[in-house]
C-alpha positions in Angstrom: 117.0 -67.5 95.8 120.2 -66.0 97.2 121.3 -66.2 100.7 123.6 -63.2 100.3 121.6 -60.1 100.8 123.2 -56.7 100.3 122.0 -53.6 102.3 122.7 -50.0 102.7 121.6 -47.9 105.7 122.3 -45.2 108.2 123.5 -45.6 111.7 123.3 -42.9 114.5 125.4 -43.2 117.6 125.7 -41.0 120.5 128.4 -41.8 123.1 130.7 -40.3 125.6 132.4 -40.8 128.9 130.2 -41.1 132.0 130.4 -38.7 135.0 133.3 -39.6 137.4 135.4 -41.4 134.8 137.3 -38.3 133.4 140.2 -36.7 134.9 139.7 -34.2 137.6 138.9 -30.7 136.4 137.6 -31.8 133.0 133.9 -32.1 131.7 132.3 -35.2 130.3 132.2 -35.0 126.5 130.0 -36.8 123.9 130.3 -37.5 120.3 127.5 -37.8 117.7 128.4 -40.2 114.9 126.4 -40.4 111.5 127.5 -43.5 109.5 126.5 -44.7 106.1 127.0 -48.4 106.3 126.8 -51.0 103.4 127.0 -54.7 104.0 125.7 -58.1 103.5 123.2 -60.3 105.4 123.8 -63.9 105.0 120.5 -65.7 105.5 117.0 -66.1 103.9 115.9 -63.0 102.3 112.2 -63.5 103.3 112.1 -66.0 106.1 108.3 -66.4 106.4 106.4 -67.2 109.5 108.7 -69.7 110.9 111.7 -67.2 110.8 115.3 -68.0 110.2 118.8 -67.1 111.6 121.2 -64.7 109.8 124.6 -63.2 110.0 125.3 -59.6 109.2 128.6 -57.8 108.2 128.7 -54.3 107.6 130.9 -51.1 107.5 131.5 -47.6 106.1 132.4 -44.1 106.5 131.2 -41.8 109.3 130.9 -38.2 110.3 131.9 -37.6 113.9 130.8 -34.3 115.6 132.7 -34.3 118.8 134.9 -32.4 121.4 137.6 -31.9 118.8 135.3 -30.5 116.0 133.9 -32.4 112.9 135.9 -35.1 111.1 135.5 -38.2 109.2 135.7 -41.6 110.8 134.7 -45.1 110.2 132.3 -47.8 111.6 132.5 -51.7 111.1 130.5 -54.4 112.7 129.1 -57.9 112.8 125.7 -59.1 114.0 123.8 -62.4 114.4 120.0 -62.7 114.8 116.9 -64.5 114.0 114.2 -62.8 111.8 110.5 -63.4 111.2 108.4 -61.6 108.8 107.8 -58.6 110.9 110.2 -59.1 113.9 113.9 -59.1 114.0 115.9 -59.9 117.2 119.7 -59.6 117.1 123.1 -59.0 119.0 126.2 -57.6 117.6 129.6 -55.8 118.0 130.5 -52.5 116.3 133.9 -50.8 116.2 133.8 -47.0 115.8 136.7 -44.7 115.0 136.2 -41.1 116.3 139.0 -38.8 115.1 137.7 -35.9 117.0 138.8 -37.5 120.4 142.3 -37.6 122.0 144.3 -40.5 120.5 143.7 -42.9 123.4 140.0 -42.5 123.1 139.5 -42.6 119.4 138.5 -46.2 118.9 135.3 -47.4 120.5 133.8 -50.9 120.7 130.1 -51.4 121.3 128.2 -54.6 122.1 124.5 -54.5 122.1 121.1 -56.1 121.0 118.4 -54.9 118.8 114.6 -55.7 118.7 113.2 -54.4 115.4 109.7 -54.4 114.3 108.9 -53.9 110.6 105.3 -52.6 109.8 103.9 -53.5 106.4 103.5 -50.5 104.0 
C-alpha cells in the first residue's frame, strides 16, 4: 500500500479588504478565486477506525474575478491533519496570486483549519 496518494480538486475562495483598512474615498473590494488544484497526500490511504496523520501538498492554476476584471492566477499550499474513516481535521497555509488587484495586493497568504465529514455513498 502506497503512502503517496494523489488527488485533484476544486477550491473556491472569496476574500477582500475589511471595512476601514482601505484608503480614504475608496470602497472595499473582494475577489472570487476558482482554483483547480492537484497534489499529493502523504499518509495512509484508508486509515481505518484508529485514524492516521497526513501531510498534504497541492497547487494549481486559478481564475480570479476581482476589481481589475478576470485573469489567471495561481494557488499553492500545504496542510497537516489527522484523518479517520469519515472525519478529517486539518490545518494549513495557502498562497494565492490574484492578478486582478494592484501590485502590492496581488499575493495573499491564508492560514486556516478544516473540519471535513465524509458520508458513505
